[in-house]
C-alpha positions as CSV (number, residue, x, y, z in Angstrom):
1,M,264.2,145.9,-20.8
2,P,261.7,143.0,-20.4
3,T,262.6,140.0,-18.6
4,N,261.4,136.1,-19.2
5,D,259.8,133.7,-17.1
6,N,263.0,133.1,-15.6
7,G,263.7,136.6,-14.7
8,N,266.7,137.0,-16.6
9,N,267.2,140.2,-18.3
10,N,267.3,139.0,-22.7
11,T,268.2,141.1,-24.9
12,A,267.1,141.1,-28.4
13,Q,267.6,142.6,-32.1
14,H,264.1,144.3,-31.2
15,S,263.1,147.0,-29.0
16,P,259.7,147.4,-28.3
17,A,258.5,150.2,-30.0
18,S,259.6,148.5,-32.5
19,C,257.8,145.3,-32.3
20,T,255.1,147.7,-32.0
21,N,255.2,149.4,-35.2
22,T,255.5,146.3,-37.3
23,L,253.3,144.4,-35.2
24,S,250.8,147.2,-35.9
25,S,251.4,147.4,-39.4
26,S,250.8,145.8,-42.8
27,T,251.2,142.0,-42.7
28,S,250.6,141.4,-46.5
29,T,253.3,138.8,-48.0
30,S,252.4,140.3,-51.6
31,D,256.4,141.0,-52.1
32,E,259.8,140.6,-51.1
33,G,259.6,143.6,-48.9
34,S,256.4,142.5,-47.0
35,I,257.6,138.7,-46.7
36,A,260.7,140.5,-44.8
37,Q,258.2,142.3,-42.8
38,W,256.2,139.4,-42.3
39,A,258.8,137.3,-40.7
40,L,260.3,140.2,-38.7
41,A,256.3,140.7,-37.3
42,Q,256.6,137.0,-36.6
43,E,259.4,137.4,-34.6
44,C,258.5,140.6,-32.7
45,M,255.3,138.6,-31.7
46,E,257.3,135.4,-30.0
47,Y,259.2,138.3,-28.7
48,E,256.6,140.2,-27.0
49,W,254.9,136.9,-25.8
50,A,258.0,135.5,-24.2
51,N,259.3,138.3,-22.6
52,N,256.7,140.6,-21.7
53,P,255.3,140.4,-18.2
54,R,251.7,140.3,-19.3
55,W,251.9,137.3,-20.6
56,K,253.4,135.4,-17.8
57,G,252.0,132.0,-17.4
58,V,249.4,132.4,-20.6
59,E,249.9,129.4,-22.9
60,R,249.1,129.8,-26.4
61,P,248.3,126.4,-28.5
62,Y,248.8,128.3,-32.1
63,T,251.9,129.9,-33.7
64,A,252.5,134.0,-34.0
65,E,252.2,132.9,-37.6
66,A,248.8,131.6,-37.4
67,V,247.5,135.0,-36.2
68,L,249.4,137.1,-38.5
69,R,247.5,134.9,-41.3
70,L,244.4,135.3,-39.5
71,R,244.5,139.5,-39.6
72,G,244.3,140.5,-42.6
73,S,246.4,143.4,-44.1
74,I,244.7,146.5,-42.4
75,H,245.3,147.1,-38.6
76,I,242.2,148.7,-36.7
77,E,242.6,150.2,-33.9
78,H,240.7,149.7,-31.3
79,T,241.2,152.7,-28.7
80,L,239.1,151.8,-25.5
81,A,239.4,148.1,-25.3
82,R,243.3,148.4,-25.4
83,R,243.4,151.2,-23.3
84,G,241.0,149.2,-21.5
85,A,242.7,146.1,-20.6
86,E,245.6,148.2,-19.9
87,R,244.5,150.0,-17.2
88,L,242.7,147.1,-16.0
89,W,245.7,144.9,-15.9
90,E,247.3,148.0,-14.2
91,L,245.1,147.7,-11.5
92,V,244.9,144.4,-10.8
93,G,248.6,144.0,-10.6
94,S,248.5,147.2,-8.1
95,E,245.5,147.4,-5.8
96,A,244.6,145.1,-3.0
97,Y,241.9,144.0,-5.0
98,V,239.7,145.9,-7.8
99,K,235.7,146.5,-7.0
100,A,232.7,147.0,-9.8
101,L,229.1,147.2,-9.2
102,G,226.9,145.7,-12.7
103,A,225.8,148.8,-14.7
104,V,222.3,148.0,-16.7
105,T,222.2,151.4,-18.4
106,G,225.3,154.5,-19.3
107,N,224.2,156.5,-17.1
108,Q,224.6,154.0,-14.1
109,A,228.2,153.5,-15.2
110,V,228.4,157.6,-15.6
111,Q,227.5,157.7,-11.8
112,Q,229.6,154.9,-10.6
113,V,233.0,156.2,-12.2
114,Q,231.6,159.7,-10.9
115,A,231.1,157.9,-7.1
116,G,234.9,156.6,-7.7
117,L,234.6,153.1,-8.7
118,K,237.6,152.2,-11.0
119,A,236.2,149.1,-13.6
120,I,232.6,148.4,-14.1
121,Y,230.9,145.0,-14.6
122,V,228.5,144.2,-17.8
123,S,225.9,141.3,-16.8
124,G,224.8,138.9,-18.8
125,W,222.1,138.3,-16.5
126,Q,221.2,141.9,-16.8
127,V,221.4,142.4,-20.3
128,A,218.6,139.4,-20.5
129,A,216.4,141.2,-17.7
130,D,216.3,144.8,-19.3
131,A,219.1,145.5,-21.8
132,N,218.9,143.2,-24.6
133,N,218.7,144.2,-28.2
134,A,215.0,141.8,-28.5
135,G,213.8,144.1,-26.2
136,Q,212.6,141.3,-23.6
137,M,212.5,140.6,-20.4
138,Y,214.3,137.1,-20.2
139,P,215.7,135.1,-17.4
140,D,219.9,134.2,-17.3
141,Q,219.3,131.6,-20.1
142,S,221.0,133.1,-23.3
143,L,217.5,133.7,-24.9
144,Y,218.7,136.8,-26.2
145,P,220.8,137.9,-29.4
146,A,224.5,137.2,-29.3
147,D,225.4,140.6,-29.9
148,S,223.0,142.2,-26.8
149,V,226.7,142.3,-24.1
150,P,228.6,144.4,-26.6
151,N,225.7,146.7,-27.3
152,L,225.5,147.6,-23.9
153,C,229.1,147.8,-23.6
154,R,228.7,150.3,-26.4
155,R,225.9,152.1,-24.7
156,I,228.0,152.7,-21.5
157,N,231.4,153.5,-23.3
158,N,229.5,156.2,-25.2
159,A,227.7,157.6,-21.9
160,L,231.4,157.7,-20.2
161,Q,232.8,159.4,-23.5
162,R,230.0,162.3,-23.0
163,A,230.5,162.3,-19.6
164,D,234.7,162.8,-20.7
165,Q,233.2,165.8,-23.7
166,V,231.3,167.8,-21.2
167,H,233.8,168.1,-18.4
168,H,236.6,168.1,-20.5
169,A,235.0,171.4,-22.5
170,E,234.5,173.0,-19.2
171,G,238.1,172.4,-18.1
172,K,237.1,170.1,-15.4
173,V,239.5,166.6,-16.3
174,A,242.6,166.9,-14.2
175,P,245.8,165.1,-15.6
176,G,245.5,161.4,-14.4
177,Q,242.1,161.3,-14.5
178,T,239.6,159.6,-16.9
179,W,236.0,158.3,-17.4
180,F,236.5,155.6,-19.0
181,A,236.7,153.0,-16.7
182,P,237.3,149.8,-17.8
183,L,234.8,147.3,-18.5
184,V,234.4,143.6,-17.7
185,A,231.7,141.5,-19.8
186,D,229.9,138.6,-19.7
187,A,230.0,136.7,-23.0
188,E,227.9,133.5,-21.6
189,A,228.5,130.2,-22.4
190,G,229.7,131.8,-25.6
191,F,226.2,131.2,-27.5
192,G,227.3,128.1,-29.2
193,G,230.9,126.5,-30.6
194,T,234.3,127.7,-30.8
195,L,233.8,129.9,-33.9
196,N,231.0,131.7,-31.5
197,A,233.1,132.5,-28.7
198,F,235.6,133.7,-31.5
199,E,233.4,136.1,-33.1
200,L,231.7,137.3,-29.7
201,M,235.1,138.2,-28.1
202,K,235.8,140.0,-31.6
203,G,232.8,142.0,-31.1
204,M,233.4,142.6,-27.0
205,I,236.2,144.3,-28.2
206,E,234.7,146.4,-30.7
207,A,232.5,147.4,-28.3
208,G,235.1,148.0,-25.7
209,A,235.8,145.6,-23.4
210,A,238.4,145.3,-21.3
211,C,237.9,141.9,-19.9
212,V,235.6,139.2,-21.3
213,H,234.8,136.1,-19.2
214,F,233.5,132.7,-20.6
215,E,231.8,130.2,-18.4
216,D,231.9,126.3,-19.1
217,Q,228.0,125.4,-19.5
218,L,226.4,124.0,-22.7
219,S,224.9,127.3,-24.2
220,S,222.1,126.1,-25.7
221,A,220.9,125.0,-21.8
222,K,222.8,127.9,-19.8
223,K,221.6,128.9,-16.6
224,C,222.0,131.9,-14.1
225,G,225.2,130.3,-12.1
226,H,222.1,130.9,-9.3
227,L,219.8,128.3,-11.2
228,G,219.2,124.4,-11.1
229,G,219.8,122.0,-14.3
230,K,223.0,123.6,-15.5
231,V,225.1,121.4,-18.0
232,L,228.2,121.2,-18.1
233,V,230.5,120.9,-21.3
234,P,233.6,118.9,-21.1
235,T,236.9,120.7,-19.6
236,N,238.3,120.1,-23.4
237,E,235.7,122.0,-25.1
238,A,235.9,125.1,-22.4
239,V,239.4,125.3,-22.6
240,Q,238.9,125.2,-26.2
241,K,236.6,128.3,-26.2
242,L,239.4,130.3,-24.2
243,V,241.8,129.3,-26.5
244,A,239.2,130.6,-29.1
245,A,238.5,133.9,-27.4
246,R,242.7,134.9,-27.0
247,L,243.0,134.5,-30.6
248,A,240.3,136.6,-31.1
249,A,242.5,139.1,-29.2
250,D,245.4,138.5,-30.9
251,V,244.3,138.6,-33.9
252,M,242.8,142.0,-33.1
253,G,245.7,143.0,-31.4
254,V,244.3,144.2,-28.1
255,P,245.8,142.7,-24.6
256,T,242.0,142.2,-23.3
257,L,241.9,140.0,-20.2
258,I,240.2,136.9,-20.4
259,M,238.6,135.1,-17.3
260,A,237.5,131.8,-16.9
261,R,234.6,130.9,-15.1
262,T,233.7,127.5,-13.8
263,D,230.0,126.4,-12.6
264,A,231.0,123.4,-11.5
265,D,230.3,123.7,-7.8
266,S,226.8,123.2,-8.1
267,A,226.5,121.4,-11.4
268,H,225.2,117.9,-11.8
269,L,225.5,117.3,-15.1
270,L,227.6,116.6,-18.6
271,T,227.6,116.3,-21.8
272,S,229.6,114.0,-22.8
273,D,232.9,111.7,-20.8
274,I,235.4,112.1,-23.8
275,D,237.8,113.7,-21.9
276,A,239.7,112.1,-18.8
277,R,239.7,114.8,-16.6
278,D,236.0,114.6,-15.9
279,R,235.3,110.6,-15.7
280,E,236.3,110.9,-12.0
281,F,233.2,113.2,-11.2
282,C,230.5,110.9,-13.3
283,T,228.3,109.2,-11.5
284,G,227.4,106.2,-14.1
285,E,224.3,107.7,-14.4
286,R,222.3,108.9,-17.4
287,T,219.7,111.7,-17.5
288,P,216.7,111.2,-20.3
289,E,218.3,113.5,-22.6
290,G,221.3,112.0,-22.7
291,F,223.5,113.8,-20.2
292,Y,225.9,112.5,-18.1
293,A,224.8,112.8,-13.9
294,I,228.7,114.3,-12.0
295,R,229.1,115.1,-8.6
296,G,229.5,118.7,-8.2
297,G,231.2,120.7,-5.1
298,I,234.5,121.9,-4.5
299,D,236.5,119.5,-5.7
300,S,235.6,119.4,-9.2
301,A,235.5,123.0,-9.5
302,I,239.0,123.2,-8.6
303,A,239.9,120.5,-11.5
304,R,238.7,122.4,-14.0
305,G,240.1,126.0,-12.3
306,L,243.8,123.7,-12.4
307,S,243.0,123.1,-16.3
308,Y,241.8,126.6,-17.6
309,A,244.6,128.5,-15.6
310,P,247.4,127.7,-18.5
311,Y,244.7,129.9,-21.1
312,A,243.0,133.0,-18.8
313,D,244.6,135.8,-16.9
314,L,241.7,135.4,-13.7
315,L,239.6,132.5,-12.7
316,W,236.4,132.6,-10.9
317,C,234.4,129.5,-9.3
318,E,231.1,130.5,-9.3
319,T,229.5,129.5,-5.5
320,S,225.9,128.9,-4.0
321,H,226.8,130.7,-0.9
322,P,229.4,133.5,0.6
323,D,231.9,131.2,2.3
324,L,235.1,132.5,3.1
325,E,236.6,128.8,4.0
326,E,235.4,127.5,0.2
327,A,236.7,130.5,-1.5
328,R,240.2,129.7,0.5
329,Q,240.0,125.9,-0.6
330,F,239.5,127.5,-4.5
331,A,242.7,130.1,-3.7
332,E,245.1,127.6,-2.3
333,A,244.1,124.2,-4.5
334,I,244.9,126.6,-7.9
335,H,248.2,128.6,-6.1
336,A,249.2,125.8,-5.1
337,K,250.2,125.1,-9.1
338,Y,249.7,128.7,-10.2
339,P,250.8,130.6,-8.1
340,E,250.5,134.0,-10.0
341,K,247.5,133.2,-10.8
342,M,244.3,135.9,-10.5
343,L,241.2,134.9,-9.4
344,A,237.6,136.8,-9.5
345,Y,234.5,136.4,-7.1
346,N,230.8,137.3,-7.0
347,C,229.8,139.0,-4.6
348,S,226.1,138.2,-5.4
349,P,222.4,139.5,-5.0
350,S,221.5,136.1,-5.0
351,F,223.1,135.3,-1.6
352,N,221.1,136.6,1.2
353,W,224.4,138.1,2.4
354,R,223.2,138.9,6.3
355,K,221.2,135.5,6.4
356,K,224.5,133.5,6.0
357,L,226.9,136.0,7.4
358,D,227.3,138.2,10.3
359,E,228.0,141.9,9.8
360,E,231.9,141.4,11.0
361,T,232.3,138.9,8.5
362,I,230.6,140.9,5.9
363,A,232.5,144.1,6.8
364,R,235.5,142.1,6.2
365,F,234.4,139.6,3.4
366,Q,236.3,141.3,1.0
367,T,239.5,142.3,2.6
368,E,240.0,138.5,3.8
369,L,239.2,137.8,0.3
370,A,241.6,140.0,-1.3
371,G,244.1,138.6,1.0
372,M,243.5,134.9,-0.8
373,G,244.6,136.3,-4.2
374,Y,240.6,137.9,-5.5
375,K,242.0,140.9,-7.6
376,F,238.6,141.3,-8.8
377,Q,235.6,141.2,-6.7
378,F,231.8,142.6,-8.4
379,V,228.2,142.4,-7.5
380,T,226.9,141.3,-10.5
381,L,223.1,142.8,-10.2
382,A,223.8,145.9,-8.9
383,G,222.5,148.1,-11.6
384,F,218.9,146.0,-11.4
385,H,218.2,146.4,-8.0
386,A,219.1,149.7,-7.4
387,L,217.2,150.8,-10.2
388,N,214.3,148.5,-9.1
389,L,214.2,149.5,-5.7
390,S,214.7,153.0,-6.1
391,M,212.2,153.7,-8.9
392,F,209.7,151.3,-6.7
393,E,210.2,153.3,-3.2
394,L,209.8,156.9,-5.2
395,A,206.5,155.5,-6.5
396,R,205.1,154.6,-3.6
397,G,205.8,157.7,-2.2
398,Y,204.1,159.6,-5.0
399,N,201.8,157.6,-4.7
400,A,200.5,158.3,-1.0
401,T,201.7,162.1,-1.1
402,G,202.1,163.3,-4.6
403,M,204.5,166.0,-4.9
404,A,206.2,166.0,-1.4
405,A,207.6,162.5,-2.5
406,Y,209.6,164.2,-5.5
407,S,210.4,167.1,-3.8
408,G,212.0,164.9,-0.8
409,L,214.0,162.9,-3.5
410,Q,215.3,165.8,-4.9
411,E,216.5,167.5,-1.9
412,Q,218.6,164.3,-1.7
413,E,220.0,165.0,-4.9
414,F,220.9,168.3,-3.7
415,A,222.8,167.2,-0.7
416,S,224.2,164.2,-2.2
417,E,225.5,167.3,-4.6
418,R,226.8,169.7,-1.9
419,D,228.5,167.0,0.0
420,H,229.5,163.9,-2.1
421,G,229.8,165.8,-5.9
422,Y,226.6,163.9,-7.5
423,Q,226.0,165.9,-10.6
424,A,222.6,164.3,-12.5
425,V,220.8,166.9,-10.6
426,K,221.7,169.4,-13.0
427,H,220.2,167.2,-15.5
428,Q,220.5,169.0,-18.9
429,R,224.2,170.2,-18.6
430,F,224.5,166.2,-17.0
431,V,223.9,164.6,-20.6
432,G,225.5,167.3,-22.7
433,T,223.5,170.6,-23.5
434,G,226.4,172.9,-22.7
435,Y,228.4,170.6,-24.7
436,F,226.4,171.1,-27.6
437,D,225.8,174.7,-27.4
438,Q,230.0,175.5,-27.4
439,V,229.6,172.4,-30.5
440,Q,226.7,175.0,-32.0
441,Q,228.9,178.3,-31.3
442,V,232.1,177.4,-33.2
443,I,229.6,176.3,-36.2
444,S,228.2,179.7,-36.1
445,G,231.3,181.6,-35.2
446,G,229.7,182.7,-31.9
447,M,227.2,184.6,-33.5
448,T,223.9,181.6,-32.6
449,S,220.9,182.9,-30.8
450,T,219.3,179.6,-30.5
451,T,221.7,177.7,-27.6
452,A,219.6,175.9,-25.1
453,L,221.5,175.7,-21.6
454,E,221.6,179.9,-21.0
455,G,218.5,181.0,-20.6
456,S,216.6,177.7,-19.5
457,T,214.8,176.7,-16.0
458,E,217.7,174.8,-15.0
459,A,220.2,177.5,-15.5
460,E,217.9,179.7,-13.7
461,Q,217.2,177.9,-10.6
462,F,219.7,175.0,-10.3
463,S,222.7,177.0,-10.8
464,S,224.6,180.0,-8.9
465,G,225.9,182.3,-11.8
466,K,226.9,181.9,-15.3
467,T,226.7,178.3,-16.4
468,P,230.2,177.0,-17.8
469,A,229.0,177.0,-21.3
470,A,227.5,180.2,-21.0
471,K,230.9,181.6,-20.2
472,V,232.2,180.5,-23.1
473,Q,229.5,181.9,-24.9
474,S,229.9,185.2,-23.6
475,K,233.4,185.4,-24.9
476,M,232.9,184.2,-28.2
477,K,230.0,186.6,-28.5
478,A,232.4,189.5,-27.1
479,A,234.8,188.6,-29.6
480,M,231.9,188.5,-32.9
481,S,231.3,192.2,-31.1
482,D,234.6,194.1,-32.4
483,P,234.1,195.8,-35.5
484,F,237.0,193.6,-36.9
485,P,236.0,190.1,-35.5
486,V,238.7,187.3,-36.0
487,M,238.0,183.6,-35.3
488,P,237.8,182.9,-31.4
489,H,241.5,181.2,-30.5
490,E,241.6,178.1,-28.7
491,E,241.5,179.7,-25.6
492,M,238.3,181.2,-26.2
493,L,236.7,178.0,-26.2
494,Q,238.1,177.3,-22.4
495,P,236.1,178.7,-19.6
496,S,237.7,180.7,-17.3
497,G,238.6,179.8,-13.6
498,D,235.6,181.3,-11.6
């Protein structure tokens, strides 16, 4: 039985299952029966918010009735977002910490999961640089179209889905394993006001994001956390964007995690001093644009973190350098008031790690952060740097030695395949050629002669024996050669263990 915040058993007239069914059904109030169902749905939602441990420490300054009124009459299931959020919540609750790298392509995400990472970070900086809908290379200043990050989330999930289909068709997805690692996505400053944040959060959920973070900068002047000229919005405006994001998730019926980021540690400008919580950091000076000059620093970041904590699942303080003592100061201040609030830390590529820290400190950095409550730790721009360095080194070698350089890369792939299970060396199979051969075989009843993988250069030079797809094809062809053919049974579509 779920417990309420004080830990006591709380008996209600509705079971969790019945509430789930009620909350996912129509919420129309067009007749007497629907009115009763509407009232029951409100009651169930209020019970869920009050008693499910998932929502402990989360404040909603709106009612269940408001959520149901905004939902519409048809429930649309967002499976990837829901399962991703549930999985991420499970991970941050059970692991010492969850580590992630920023992926800038779907293939990078597949490699990360194959290598054992359990979550994927989707960086707005990387989207600006080389993965936005405008097809431009931009700095991280919110110059790209607002739906670019949701679209990258969609591309990543599509790539993970293809990997899942390929391995499932080959009988290689073991029980309890999944390719669908949760995506933690960057909503920047919301690309506008609270309504923009509401709509952007919906787009993230539709694209399958598990967690979304919002920062407290002015969206029209937004900068990378490690650039100058950052302008903060008043604390109450930042809180309202977090509320907007939570409302969007509730309206869509998905337990999406919300991460609140503050840039107050290194920001020195503020749009308005309307919020009393911000005034102690104002210096009294104004800029030519009319902004208020403020004192940035860890105290300012702590004040903002404390204000955001009730409305977020995780807190992120963007910092200008890797500093365990500063991280500890932020964590202890937050946990003094919100002892169970989870934290996130950007292990940023903007830091010169070996210039700032010795090897021993770097080696224990993440473990020490985990002990302070930093449950999600990530390298934002890992995809950008890995992609650029690997291609530069290959091109440099190829320019100098021709095919000898590419053959060297290939040998590294073979070694990684042999020693660590790397799979992209067989690039045709990796992207789904064998999977679509199976689709073609099913469509043609096993009689097609145009399958692509069997007889290919890859099958001849990169595989030992028949490929899994070829084994399936052989079974289907054998079945169809019978003088009294029958359509293949389901087991014929499963590869044998050889």
